[in-house]
Every structure is written in structure tokens, then in C-alpha cells.
GUMITOR-580561 format. One record per residue: x, y, z of N, C-alpha, C in turn; residue number from 1. Coordinates in nm, 2 decimals, padded with zeros to 4 digits. Example, Ala and Ser with C-alpha at 12.3 -4.5 7.8 and 13.67 -1.06 7.14 Angstrom:
BEGIN
+--------+---------+--------+---------+----------+--------+--------+---------+--------+-----+
| n_east | n_north |   n_up | ca_east | ca_north |  ca_up | c_east | c_north |   c_up |   k |
+--------+---------+--------+---------+----------+--------+--------+---------+--------+-----+
|  01.32 |  -00.57 |  00.78 |   01.23 |   -00.45 |  00.78 |  01.32 |  -00.33 |  00.78 |   1 |
|  01.28 |  -00.22 |  00.71 |   01.37 |   -00.11 |  00.71 |  01.29 |   00.00 |  00.79 |   2 |
+--------+---------+--------+---------+----------+--------+--------+---------+--------+-----+
//
This chain:
BEGIN
+--------+---------+--------+---------+----------+--------+--------+---------+--------+-----+
| n_east | n_north |   n_up | ca_east | ca_north |  ca_up | c_east | c_north |   c_up |   k |
+--------+---------+--------+---------+----------+--------+--------+---------+--------+-----+
| -15.15 |  -07.20 | -05.91 |  -15.03 |   -07.07 | -05.95 | -14.93 |  -07.09 | -05.81 |   1 |
| -14.76 |  -07.07 | -05.81 |  -14.69 |   -07.13 | -05.75 | -14.68 |  -07.07 | -05.59 |   2 |
| -14.72 |  -07.12 | -05.50 |  -14.77 |   -07.04 | -05.40 | -14.58 |  -06.95 | -05.36 |   3 |
| -14.52 |  -06.95 | -05.35 |  -14.40 |   -06.85 | -05.33 | -14.37 |  -06.74 | -05.44 |   4 |
| -14.42 |  -06.81 | -05.58 |  -14.41 |   -06.68 | -05.71 | -14.58 |  -06.59 | -05.66 |   5 |
| -14.64 |  -06.60 | -05.59 |  -14.77 |   -06.52 | -05.65 | -14.74 |  -06.44 | -05.54 |   6 |
| -14.71 |  -06.46 | -05.44 |  -14.67 |   -06.36 | -05.29 | -14.55 |  -06.21 | -05.38 |   7 |
| -14.62 |  -06.09 | -05.34 |  -14.57 |   -05.98 | -05.39 | -14.41 |  -05.97 | -05.31 |   8 |
| -14.31 |  -05.88 | -05.36 |  -14.20 |   -05.86 | -05.29 | -14.20 |  -05.71 | -05.29 |   9 |
| -14.24 |  -05.70 | -05.17 |  -14.23 |   -05.57 | -05.08 | -14.09 |  -05.46 | -05.13 |  10 |
| -14.13 |  -05.36 | -05.10 |  -14.03 |   -05.26 | -05.16 | -13.97 |  -05.15 | -05.01 |  11 |
| -13.89 |  -05.16 | -04.94 |  -13.84 |   -05.09 | -04.88 | -13.84 |  -05.00 | -04.93 |  12 |
| -13.85 |  -04.86 | -04.80 |  -13.80 |   -04.71 | -04.81 | -13.64 |  -04.72 | -04.87 |  13 |
| -13.62 |  -04.62 | -05.01 |  -13.50 |   -04.61 | -05.04 | -13.44 |  -04.70 | -05.15 |  14 |
| -13.57 |  -04.80 | -05.17 |  -13.50 |   -04.90 | -05.27 | -13.60 |  -04.90 | -05.39 |  15 |
| -13.51 |  -04.88 | -05.52 |  -13.58 |   -04.86 | -05.66 | -13.55 |  -04.95 | -05.75 |  16 |
| -13.61 |  -05.01 | -05.84 |  -13.57 |   -05.10 | -05.92 | -13.64 |  -05.07 | -06.02 |  17 |
| -13.60 |  -05.09 | -06.12 |  -13.63 |   -05.15 | -06.24 | -13.61 |  -05.21 | -06.37 |  18 |
| -13.71 |  -05.22 | -06.46 |  -13.74 |   -05.36 | -06.57 | -13.74 |  -05.35 | -06.68 |  19 |
| -13.63 |  -05.37 | -06.75 |  -13.62 |   -05.33 | -06.87 | -13.55 |  -05.50 | -06.94 |  20 |
| -13.60 |  -05.52 | -07.04 |  -13.61 |   -05.61 | -07.08 | -13.61 |  -05.72 | -07.00 |  21 |
| -13.50 |  -05.86 | -07.02 |  -13.49 |   -05.96 | -06.93 | -13.43 |  -05.92 | -06.81 |  22 |
| -13.40 |  -05.80 | -06.79 |  -13.28 |   -05.78 | -06.69 | -13.35 |  -05.70 | -06.56 |  23 |
| -13.37 |  -05.73 | -06.43 |  -13.42 |   -05.62 | -06.32 | -13.32 |  -05.60 | -06.26 |  24 |
| -13.32 |  -05.44 | -06.26 |  -13.19 |   -05.41 | -06.14 | -13.27 |  -05.34 | -06.01 |  25 |
| -13.19 |  -05.34 | -05.89 |  -13.26 |   -05.32 | -05.82 | -13.12 |  -05.26 | -05.80 |  26 |
| -13.15 |  -05.13 | -05.68 |  -13.07 |   -05.01 | -05.65 | -13.14 |  -04.95 | -05.50 |  27 |
| -13.03 |  -04.98 | -05.37 |  -13.10 |   -04.92 | -05.24 | -12.96 |  -04.88 | -05.17 |  28 |
| -12.94 |  -04.87 | -05.06 |  -12.84 |   -04.78 | -04.93 | -12.78 |  -04.86 | -04.94 |  29 |
| -12.73 |  -04.98 | -04.98 |  -12.62 |   -05.09 | -04.93 | -12.55 |  -05.12 | -05.09 |  30 |
| -12.62 |  -05.08 | -05.17 |  -12.57 |   -05.11 | -05.32 | -12.64 |  -05.18 | -05.44 |  31 |
| -12.64 |  -05.20 | -05.53 |  -12.64 |   -05.22 | -05.63 | -12.68 |  -05.40 | -05.66 |  32 |
| -12.83 |  -05.48 | -05.77 |  -12.77 |   -05.59 | -05.79 | -12.88 |  -05.56 | -05.92 |  33 |
| -12.80 |  -05.75 | -05.98 |  -12.89 |   -05.73 | -06.12 | -12.94 |  -05.86 | -06.11 |  34 |
| -13.09 |  -05.89 | -06.18 |  -13.08 |   -06.03 | -06.19 | -13.14 |  -06.03 | -06.29 |  35 |
| -13.09 |  -06.14 | -06.39 |  -13.16 |   -06.21 | -06.53 | -13.30 |  -06.28 | -06.53 |  36 |
| -13.39 |  -06.26 | -06.62 |  -13.54 |   -06.31 | -06.63 | -13.51 |  -06.40 | -06.71 |  37 |
| -13.53 |  -06.54 | -06.70 |  -13.56 |   -06.65 | -06.75 | -13.66 |  -06.60 | -06.89 |  38 |
| -13.70 |  -06.72 | -06.95 |  -13.75 |   -06.70 | -07.05 | -13.90 |  -06.72 | -07.03 |  39 |
| -14.04 |  -06.63 | -07.05 |  -14.17 |   -06.68 | -06.99 | -14.18 |  -06.63 | -06.86 |  40 |
| -14.08 |  -06.60 | -06.74 |  -14.09 |   -06.51 | -06.65 | -14.07 |  -06.38 | -06.68 |  41 |
| -14.21 |  -06.27 | -06.63 |  -14.20 |   -06.14 | -06.65 | -14.22 |  -06.10 | -06.49 |  42 |
| -14.15 |  -05.99 | -06.52 |  -14.18 |   -05.88 | -06.35 | -14.20 |  -05.73 | -06.38 |  43 |
| -14.31 |  -05.70 | -06.33 |  -14.38 |   -05.57 | -06.32 | -14.40 |  -05.52 | -06.19 |  44 |
| -14.36 |  -05.38 | -06.15 |  -14.33 |   -05.27 | -06.02 | -14.52 |  -05.19 | -06.02 |  45 |
| -14.52 |  -05.25 | -05.90 |  -14.70 |   -05.20 | -05.87 | -14.71 |  -05.11 | -05.76 |  46 |
| -14.71 |  -05.04 | -05.73 |  -14.71 |   -04.96 | -05.59 | -14.64 |  -05.01 | -05.49 |  47 |
| -14.50 |  -05.02 | -05.51 |  -14.42 |   -05.03 | -05.38 | -14.34 |  -05.19 | -05.34 |  48 |
| -14.42 |  -05.28 | -05.49 |  -14.40 |   -05.39 | -05.49 | -14.37 |  -05.46 | -05.69 |  49 |
| -14.31 |  -05.60 | -05.61 |  -14.25 |   -05.62 | -05.70 | -14.36 |  -05.79 | -05.77 |  50 |
| -14.41 |  -05.80 | -05.87 |  -14.50 |   -05.91 | -05.83 | -14.39 |  -06.01 | -06.00 |  51 |
| -14.42 |  -06.12 | -05.96 |  -14.35 |   -06.21 | -06.07 | -14.50 |  -06.29 | -06.12 |  52 |
| -14.43 |  -06.28 | -06.23 |  -14.57 |   -06.34 | -06.32 | -14.49 |  -06.48 | -06.44 |  53 |
| -14.57 |  -06.57 | -06.48 |  -14.52 |   -06.69 | -06.55 | -14.61 |  -06.68 | -06.72 |  54 |
| -14.56 |  -06.70 | -06.78 |  -14.62 |   -06.73 | -06.95 | -14.71 |  -06.87 | -06.94 |  55 |
| -14.70 |  -06.98 | -06.84 |  -14.75 |   -07.10 | -06.93 | -14.74 |  -07.18 | -06.74 |  56 |
| -14.83 |  -07.30 | -06.77 |  -14.84 |   -07.37 | -06.68 | -14.73 |  -07.55 | -06.64 |  57 |
| -14.63 |  -07.47 | -06.74 |  -14.55 |   -07.60 | -06.76 | -14.49 |  -07.64 | -06.60 |  58 |
| -14.44 |  -07.74 | -06.54 |  -14.35 |   -07.76 | -06.43 | -14.17 |  -07.65 | -06.46 |  59 |
| -14.14 |  -07.67 | -06.56 |  -14.02 |   -07.61 | -06.55 | -14.07 |  -07.44 | -06.47 |  60 |
| -14.17 |  -07.38 | -06.54 |  -14.20 |   -07.26 | -06.59 | -14.29 |  -07.18 | -06.37 |  61 |
| -14.35 |  -07.29 | -06.34 |  -14.41 |   -07.31 | -06.22 | -14.25 |  -07.31 | -06.15 |  62 |
| -14.15 |  -07.39 | -06.16 |  -14.03 |   -07.37 | -06.05 | -13.97 |  -07.28 | -06.09 |  63 |
| -13.96 |  -07.20 | -06.21 |  -13.88 |   -07.07 | -06.24 | -14.00 |  -06.98 | -06.15 |  64 |
| -14.10 |  -06.99 | -06.12 |  -14.15 |   -06.89 | -06.10 | -14.12 |  -06.84 | -05.93 |  65 |
| -14.09 |  -06.94 | -05.87 |  -14.08 |   -06.92 | -05.70 | -13.95 |  -06.90 | -05.71 |  66 |
| -13.86 |  -06.95 | -05.80 |  -13.73 |   -06.95 | -05.83 | -13.72 |  -06.78 | -05.81 |  67 |
| -13.75 |  -06.76 | -05.95 |  -13.69 |   -06.57 | -05.94 | -13.80 |  -06.47 | -05.87 |  68 |
| -13.87 |  -06.52 | -05.79 |  -13.95 |   -06.43 | -05.69 | -13.86 |  -06.41 | -05.55 |  69 |
| -13.81 |  -06.51 | -05.55 |  -13.71 |   -06.57 | -05.41 | -13.59 |  -06.53 | -05.45 |  70 |
| -13.54 |  -06.49 | -05.55 |  -13.43 |   -06.39 | -05.62 | -13.42 |  -06.29 | -05.59 |  71 |
| -13.52 |  -06.17 | -05.65 |  -13.54 |   -06.10 | -05.61 | -13.54 |  -06.03 | -05.51 |  72 |
| -13.66 |  -06.12 | -05.39 |  -13.66 |   -06.06 | -05.27 | -13.52 |  -06.07 | -05.24 |  73 |
| -13.46 |  -06.14 | -05.20 |  -13.30 |   -06.13 | -05.17 | -13.21 |  -06.04 | -05.22 |  74 |
| -13.24 |  -06.01 | -05.32 |  -13.19 |   -05.88 | -05.40 | -13.22 |  -05.76 | -05.30 |  75 |
| -13.39 |  -05.75 | -05.31 |  -13.37 |   -05.62 | -05.23 | -13.38 |  -05.63 | -05.11 |  76 |
| -13.38 |  -05.75 | -05.05 |  -13.34 |   -05.80 | -04.90 | -13.19 |  -05.74 | -04.90 |  77 |
| -13.09 |  -05.79 | -04.97 |  -12.93 |   -05.76 | -04.96 | -12.90 |  -05.58 | -05.00 |  78 |
| -13.00 |  -05.52 | -05.10 |  -12.92 |   -05.39 | -05.13 | -13.06 |  -05.28 | -04.99 |  79 |
| -13.10 |  -05.33 | -04.92 |  -13.16 |   -05.25 | -04.83 | -13.10 |  -05.30 | -04.66 |  80 |
| -13.07 |  -05.44 | -04.60 |  -13.06 |   -05.46 | -04.51 | -12.85 |  -05.53 | -04.51 |  81 |
| -12.87 |  -05.57 | -04.58 |  -12.69 |   -05.65 | -04.62 | -12.73 |  -05.84 | -04.54 |  82 |
| -12.65 |  -05.90 | -04.59 |  -12.65 |   -06.02 | -04.56 | -12.51 |  -06.05 | -04.48 |  83 |
| -12.54 |  -06.14 | -04.36 |  -12.40 |   -06.17 | -04.27 | -12.41 |  -06.35 | -04.24 |  84 |
| -12.30 |  -06.39 | -04.22 |  -12.26 |   -06.49 | -04.17 | -12.15 |  -06.48 | -04.07 |  85 |
| -12.15 |  -06.55 | -03.92 |  -12.05 |   -06.55 | -03.84 | -12.03 |  -06.70 | -03.85 |  86 |
| -11.85 |  -06.62 | -03.84 |  -11.76 |   -06.78 | -03.77 | -11.68 |  -06.82 | -03.69 |  87 |
| -11.69 |  -06.94 | -03.59 |  -11.59 |   -06.92 | -03.48 | -11.52 |  -07.02 | -03.51 |  88 |
| -11.41 |  -06.97 | -03.44 |  -11.31 |   -07.02 | -03.48 | -11.26 |  -07.14 | -03.35 |  89 |
| -11.27 |  -07.29 | -03.32 |  -11.20 |   -07.32 | -03.18 | -11.09 |  -07.38 | -03.20 |  90 |
| -11.02 |  -07.36 | -03.11 |  -10.85 |   -07.45 | -03.15 | -10.76 |  -07.39 | -03.04 |  91 |
| -10.67 |  -07.44 | -02.94 |  -10.54 |   -07.37 | -02.87 | -10.49 |  -07.34 | -03.00 |  92 |
| -10.44 |  -07.23 | -03.04 |  -10.31 |   -07.16 | -03.11 | -10.42 |  -07.16 | -03.29 |  93 |
| -10.55 |  -07.16 | -03.27 |  -10.61 |   -07.14 | -03.38 | -10.68 |  -06.96 | -03.37 |  94 |
| -10.64 |  -06.90 | -03.48 |  -10.66 |   -06.76 | -03.50 | -10.67 |  -06.66 | -03.62 |  95 |
| -10.75 |  -06.57 | -03.63 |  -10.73 |   -06.53 | -03.77 | -10.69 |  -06.40 | -03.78 |  96 |
| -10.66 |  -06.27 | -03.93 |  -10.62 |   -06.16 | -03.91 | -10.60 |  -06.16 | -03.97 |  97 |
| -10.67 |  -05.97 | -04.01 |  -10.66 |   -05.94 | -04.15 | -10.52 |  -05.88 | -04.20 |  98 |
| -10.48 |  -05.86 | -04.29 |  -10.39 |   -05.82 | -04.33 | -10.41 |  -05.71 | -04.48 |  99 |
| -10.52 |  -05.65 | -04.49 |  -10.56 |   -05.57 | -04.60 | -10.68 |  -05.65 | -04.66 | 100 |
| -10.70 |  -05.69 | -04.80 |  -10.82 |   -05.77 | -04.78 | -10.81 |  -05.92 | -04.79 | 101 |
| -10.69 |  -05.95 | -04.72 |  -10.66 |   -06.09 | -04.69 | -10.69 |  -06.14 | -04.59 | 102 |
| -10.76 |  -06.23 | -04.52 |  -10.76 |   -06.29 | -04.41 | -10.66 |  -06.40 | -04.38 | 103 |
| -10.59 |  -06.36 | -04.28 |  -10.46 |   -06.47 | -04.30 | -10.47 |  -06.55 | -04.13 | 104 |
| -10.50 |  -06.68 | -04.16 |  -10.55 |   -06.77 | -04.09 | -10.44 |  -06.88 | -04.03 | 105 |
| -10.41 |  -06.90 | -03.88 |  -10.33 |   -06.97 | -03.86 | -10.40 |  -07.07 | -03.80 | 106 |
| -10.41 |  -07.19 | -03.87 |  -10.50 |   -07.33 | -03.77 | -10.42 |  -07.50 | -03.74 | 107 |
| -10.32 |  -07.47 | -03.73 |  -10.25 |   -07.57 | -03.71 | -10.18 |  -07.65 | -03.79 | 108 |
| -10.17 |  -07.55 | -03.93 |  -10.09 |   -07.63 | -03.98 | -09.93 |  -07.57 | -03.99 | 109 |
| -09.86 |  -07.60 | -04.10 |  -09.71 |   -07.59 | -04.06 | -09.65 |  -07.46 | -04.15 | 110 |
| -09.78 |  -07.40 | -04.21 |  -09.79 |   -07.27 | -04.25 | -09.94 |  -07.21 | -04.25 | 111 |
| -09.92 |  -07.05 | -04.28 |  -10.04 |   -06.97 | -04.28 | -10.10 |  -07.00 | -04.34 | 112 |
| -10.24 |  -07.01 | -04.36 |  -10.37 |   -07.00 | -04.47 | -10.43 |  -06.91 | -04.49 | 113 |
| -10.37 |  -06.85 | -04.62 |  -10.41 |   -06.70 | -04.70 | -10.53 |  -06.72 | -04.74 | 114 |
| -10.67 |  -06.65 | -04.74 |  -10.74 |   -06.67 | -04.80 | -10.75 |  -06.48 | -04.86 | 115 |
| -10.82 |  -06.48 | -04.97 |  -10.82 |   -06.39 | -05.04 | -10.95 |  -06.31 | -05.01 | 116 |
| -11.02 |  -06.24 | -04.97 |  -11.15 |   -06.22 | -04.97 | -11.18 |  -06.13 | -05.13 | 117 |
| -11.34 |  -06.20 | -05.17 |  -11.38 |   -06.16 | -05.31 | -11.40 |  -06.03 | -05.34 | 118 |
| -11.44 |  -05.94 | -05.45 |  -11.48 |   -05.79 | -05.38 | -11.63 |  -05.82 | -05.40 | 119 |
| -11.66 |  -05.74 | -05.33 |  -11.84 |   -05.75 | -05.27 | -11.85 |  -05.78 | -05.14 | 120 |
| -11.76 |  -05.87 | -05.06 |  -11.76 |   -05.91 | -05.02 | -11.70 |  -05.84 | -04.89 | 121 |
| -11.75 |  -05.85 | -04.72 |  -11.69 |   -05.76 | -04.64 | -11.63 |  -05.83 | -04.52 | 122 |
| -11.50 |  -05.85 | -04.45 |  -11.47 |   -05.97 | -04.35 | -11.46 |  -05.86 | -04.26 | 123 |
| -11.49 |  -05.90 | -04.13 |  -11.44 |   -05.81 | -03.99 | -11.40 |  -05.89 | -03.92 | 124 |
| -11.35 |  -05.91 | -03.81 |  -11.30 |   -05.99 | -03.71 | -11.33 |  -05.91 | -03.61 | 125 |
| -11.38 |  -05.96 | -03.48 |  -11.44 |   -06.00 | -03.34 | -11.33 |  -06.04 | -03.26 | 126 |
| -11.18 |  -05.99 | -03.20 |  -11.10 |   -06.07 | -03.18 | -11.04 |  -06.15 | -03.25 | 127 |
| -10.98 |  -06.22 | -03.23 |  -10.88 |   -06.30 | -03.33 | -10.96 |  -06.48 | -03.37 | 128 |
| -11.08 |  -06.50 | -03.28 |  -11.15 |   -06.60 | -03.29 | -11.28 |  -06.63 | -03.36 | 129 |
| -11.38 |  -06.47 | -03.41 |  -11.50 |   -06.44 | -03.48 | -11.45 |  -06.39 | -03.57 | 130 |
| -11.53 |  -06.43 | -03.66 |  -11.48 |   -06.38 | -03.81 | -11.67 |  -06.33 | -03.87 | 131 |
| -11.68 |  -06.25 | -03.91 |  -11.80 |   -06.19 | -03.99 | -11.75 |  -06.13 | -04.13 | 132 |
| -11.89 |  -06.24 | -04.19 |  -11.89 |   -06.21 | -04.33 | -12.00 |  -06.16 | -04.38 | 133 |
| -12.01 |  -06.01 | -04.44 |  -12.10 |   -05.98 | -04.50 | -12.11 |  -05.92 | -04.64 | 134 |
| -12.20 |  -05.89 | -04.65 |  -12.21 |   -05.80 | -04.84 | -12.38 |  -05.84 | -04.86 | 135 |
| -12.41 |  -05.74 | -05.03 |  -12.57 |   -05.74 | -05.04 | -12.63 |  -05.88 | -05.15 | 136 |
| -12.51 |  -05.99 | -05.16 |  -12.52 |   -06.12 | -05.23 | -12.54 |  -06.23 | -05.13 | 137 |
| -12.69 |  -06.28 | -05.13 |  -12.71 |   -06.38 | -05.02 | -12.59 |  -06.50 | -05.04 | 138 |
| -12.59 |  -06.50 | -05.20 |  -12.56 |   -06.64 | -05.24 | -12.35 |  -06.63 | -05.27 | 139 |
| -12.35 |  -06.50 | -05.26 |  -12.16 |   -06.48 | -05.26 | -12.16 |  -06.46 | -05.11 | 140 |
| -12.18 |  -06.47 | -05.00 |  -12.15 |   -06.39 | -04.88 | -12.21 |  -06.61 | -04.82 | 141 |
| -12.26 |  -06.63 | -04.85 |  -12.23 |   -06.83 | -04.81 | -12.21 |  -06.86 | -04.87 | 142 |
| -12.14 |  -06.85 | -04.98 |  -12.03 |   -06.93 | -05.07 | -11.96 |  -06.88 | -04.96 | 143 |
| -11.82 |  -06.77 | -04.92 |  -11.72 |   -06.70 | -04.87 | -11.70 |  -06.81 | -04.75 | 144 |
| -11.83 |  -06.77 | -04.68 |  -11.80 |   -06.83 | -04.54 | -11.79 |  -06.98 | -04.55 | 145 |
| -11.87 |  -07.07 | -04.67 |  -11.80 |   -07.22 | -04.66 | -11.66 |  -07.22 | -04.69 | 146 |
| -11.62 |  -07.17 | -04.80 |  -11.46 |   -07.19 | -04.83 | -11.41 |  -07.14 | -04.74 | 147 |
| -11.44 |  -07.05 | -04.64 |  -11.36 |   -07.03 | -04.53 | -11.36 |  -07.11 | -04.40 | 148 |
| -11.47 |  -07.20 | -04.37 |  -11.50 |   -07.31 | -04.29 | -11.40 |  -07.42 | -04.36 | 149 |
| -11.46 |  -07.45 | -04.45 |  -11.36 |   -07.58 | -04.52 | -11.26 |  -07.53 | -04.57 | 150 |
| -11.16 |  -07.43 | -04.49 |  -11.02 |   -07.45 | -04.46 | -10.99 |  -07.49 | -04.38 | 151 |
| -11.08 |  -07.56 | -04.24 |  -11.07 |   -07.65 | -04.15 | -11.17 |  -07.65 | -04.08 | 152 |
| -11.23 |  -07.74 | -04.10 |  -11.41 |   -07.81 | -04.10 | -11.39 |  -07.84 | -03.93 | 153 |
| -11.48 |  -07.84 | -03.84 |  -11.46 |   -07.87 | -03.75 | -11.45 |  -08.04 | -03.74 | 154 |
| -11.34 |  -08.06 | -03.67 |  -11.32 |   -08.23 | -03.57 | -11.41 |  -08.26 | -03.50 | 155 |
| -11.48 |  -08.41 | -03.52 |  -11.59 |   -08.41 | -03.40 | -11.53 |  -08.47 | -03.29 | 156 |
| -11.40 |  -08.49 | -03.22 |  -11.28 |   -08.58 | -03.14 | -11.30 |  -08.41 | -03.03 | 157 |
| -11.22 |  -08.31 | -03.03 |  -11.16 |   -08.18 | -03.00 | -11.31 |  -08.11 | -03.01 | 158 |
| -11.35 |  -08.10 | -03.15 |  -11.43 |   -07.97 | -03.21 | -11.36 |  -07.89 | -03.25 | 159 |
| -11.23 |  -07.88 | -03.28 |  -11.09 |   -07.80 | -03.31 | -11.18 |  -07.80 | -03.45 | 160 |
| -11.14 |  -07.66 | -03.51 |  -11.16 |   -07.60 | -03.66 | -11.23 |  -07.46 | -03.64 | 161 |
| -11.28 |  -07.48 | -03.79 |  -11.35 |   -07.33 | -03.80 | -11.47 |  -07.40 | -03.79 | 162 |
| -11.61 |  -07.32 | -03.73 |  -11.76 |   -07.37 | -03.74 | -11.88 |  -07.26 | -03.75 | 163 |
| -11.96 |  -07.24 | -03.84 |  -12.06 |   -07.14 | -03.81 | -12.05 |  -07.10 | -03.66 | 164 |
| -12.16 |  -06.99 | -03.65 |  -12.15 |   -06.97 | -03.49 | -12.25 |  -07.02 | -03.45 | 165 |
| -12.39 |  -07.05 | -03.51 |  -12.52 |   -07.11 | -03.45 | -12.47 |  -07.24 | -03.51 | 166 |
| -12.41 |  -07.33 | -03.56 |  -12.37 |   -07.46 | -03.56 | -12.35 |  -07.53 | -03.43 | 167 |
| -12.36 |  -07.67 | -03.42 |  -12.37 |   -07.76 | -03.29 | -12.30 |  -07.87 | -03.36 | 168 |
| -12.14 |  -07.91 | -03.32 |  -12.05 |   -08.04 | -03.34 | -12.14 |  -08.15 | -03.27 | 169 |
| -12.18 |  -08.25 | -03.33 |  -12.20 |   -08.37 | -03.28 | -12.01 |  -08.42 | -03.21 | 170 |
| -12.03 |  -08.44 | -03.07 |  -11.87 |   -08.46 | -03.07 | -11.90 |  -08.66 | -03.04 | 171 |
| -11.76 |  -08.70 | -03.08 |  -11.77 |   -08.83 | -03.04 | -11.71 |  -08.89 | -02.87 | 172 |
| -11.73 |  -08.98 | -02.90 |  -11.60 |   -09.05 | -02.75 | -11.47 |  -09.11 | -02.83 | 173 |
| -11.34 |  -09.08 | -02.75 |  -11.22 |   -09.12 | -02.74 | -11.20 |  -09.22 | -02.72 | 174 |
| -11.12 |  -09.34 | -02.76 |  -11.06 |   -09.42 | -02.72 | -11.07 |  -09.42 | -02.59 | 175 |
| -11.08 |  -09.52 | -02.51 |  -11.06 |   -09.54 | -02.37 | -10.93 |  -09.66 | -02.35 | 176 |
| -10.81 |  -09.59 | -02.24 |  -10.72 |   -09.69 | -02.22 | -10.72 |  -09.84 | -02.13 | 177 |
| -10.83 |  -09.88 | -02.13 |  -10.92 |   -10.04 | -02.06 | -10.84 |  -10.16 | -02.10 | 178 |
+--------+---------+--------+---------+----------+--------+--------+---------+--------+-----+
//
């Protein structure tokens, strides 16, 4: 059996799960999430736990078993606690500001960069150089944070650009005038 797939997903207080056909719907205080089950994977709710099972022992079914358990665990955590990613802007004159649902970034280009924040994702600023991306879907939060970072990734010589708050940028030594 899959080591990940055999672990039950515990349901925190206030989270409700409904399984109908090939669709699992998770609802909690922060929102709602749905996850489609692939063929051969079954899900049931037993005593405040979600248990995932598979139809046979093929390699594909074993892989999907663990994947679906992880996706359901992320959905439960997302609707109860939510997910968040922190970004840091480094560089003189580099800053961010919110204009409605758009994130306006000044990143050393000749023009400001406007990033339209997708629905279901919340972007907040702490000062002008700290960006917090949060939401209920772990994959979408990570994707939005990666897209924002991709607008101006940190460069290795001065470290200027957008980086994750916990990211360490390896610095290179510049030219010497010898």
C-alpha cells in the first residue's frame, strides 16, 4: 500500500466533506474546495477522517492513491487555515503598491509592471517591499507567488529583485579592477 495514501486525513472542527460520484467537496470557514477523483480511486468519510482507497495494485493506481490523499489533505488545510507565501523586494527604488485588485510594481524598468491578481487569491503589502500572497488553494498560491517572483528574479551580483522571504540568494563576486 502507498505509505502516504494509507494515512487518513483528519478533519478539523468546522470542516465538512461531501463525496458524490467522482467528486469530493470540502467546505470550511475559509471557503470551499472541490477535487475530482480519478478512475479507480475511492474516498469515504469515517469518524472525522477521510480515507482514500484504490481499486488495484498497478503502478499508476499506487501513484494516484498517494497523490489524491495529499490533494485532499491540502484542500482540508486550505479551507480551515489557508496557505500563504511571503515575498521580499530588494533594490533601491524597487517597491510595490496595491491599486484595487492589481499589484503595481516598480522594478527598475522604464515602465511600471502591473500584475492582475487572480480571483480567490489575496495579496497584501507590509510596507512597500514585503508582499504576502494567500488563499485556500495551495497550488494557486504557489503559482501566483512564482509569477510575481518571475517578473524580476533576484540577480546574483547585488541581489536585487523579488525573492521568497525564506530564499537565500547565492552572491557572486564581481569584477576586480586589477
